[in-house]
Phi, psi and omega in degrees: 000138179275134177285143178277120187285135181276119184278124178285136179282125180269133177289140178298134177300137172087359186296323184292322182283333174290324180294314179302317179296319180296322181293322184290319178300314182299315181305318184291318174305308181298313175305310183304310179297324177296315180292324179297317178309306182285345170293337179240339180241143346286173180285095184280339186293338176289346177289351180300315184239347186250128176281138182294146176274231181290128181272172178298317181293324175294322179290330180299312178299315183304313180300320181294312179298320180297315181296326180269358177074024176272135178263074176245135182256133177286126180249128171203130177233127185283136168221153179287162185300323175300348182254014177241129186305130178308327178301318187290320180303310179303315188295315180303311185295321176301312190283323186254327189201077187290346177263010185318306187290348182260324184276170182247037173115342182224134178256107185291327179291317183293320182299312180296324179287330176286325179296316183289328176298317178297324177291324178295315185277351182060026176234144183270077178263342182068217183118188177074020185287135171279170170304316178302317184284328177297319182295316178307313182296312177299318190284313189240343188244203176231173178274016182301140185250091178210157177304328187290313181295326180286330177290321181298314184296319176303306176302310178297319180298319181297320178293315179301317184291336179271339184259338184238163172274164184297318179303315182295318179303309184296314180300318173299313183301310181294345177263350179231000181292150178281134178229032177137183179301103182080359182256118176232130176096149183301319184294313181289332172300310182299315183288327183286315182272333187233357177065036186211159174287163183301327179299330188262008184290137171279178183291325177294318185294319183297316179296327183284321179296320181288335183294331182277346182279141017255019177229077184288348181268341180274309186262138182259149179281340186289359175096352183284352182260126174294330181296313184292324184294317180289318180292318179301324182291323181298313184295314181299320183292330178288319177302315182293314182300325179276002178080012180287322189241085182297297184313323185261016188297312184296325178299316178291322178301320181290342181295167179297146182315314184296342185273339176246031178280139179290137183264157168305136193279327193255135179276161176238172184303310178248126182242085183287317176237173179293148176302151180290154182298145181201121184277138177219163182296156183293321185295140175268138181280106184267164176298138175303134179285000000 
């Protein structure tokens, strides 16, 4: 009997490449759908006149407290920008986003530096976030460090910058930013740490509050941290050099050189050490009239 020869099944030529192309096309469709969704959601335009309630970041913290069995209550009190000390506004901008009035939501130079630092360390920490990006994270996202969250943040930030004025973005940020365990917003932070309303904060107090950003749960405002003390002095000295704190200007100028060194304007996700010395013009970039 003749044995039936088994015919080997031949793979169709180009099958593997068609599979790769199909996967790429699927990936593009998913990314496109993802991007389109966040181009319309959430509705950021309502923030023009409506103040946000409990933010996504506050809810994240509440879940975190509950999981760890911590009995911490979220405290936040809304106040208009006019009821927040100008010193605090200036100090926060110096510490977190010195190009705030000039950029359109993203600081390209800071992002590039953060990217290079990530490559050097081999860790995906990101960084280089502007106040607009931080506001997006606080309102709608979580502190998760991954590319997907960063893409969401970029899209929503782009929309925020086009829907709101810079003054409104700053007002929103100062009212929702975290300033300690359960402490959100400038008003609660000022009362908790200094026993006074946000409108009454002095330049020194404002510098201390700004110094703990963007990691207020790690660094304390009460002066027990050498990092906070040193960074607050740097922020205060920059305010004095720019004429924001006029009466104390000569006193600061007379201080040792290391105490009046200009700090890096843009924050990163983690600030382990003080920024390197950098000389900048004395004039302060104010909000355009």
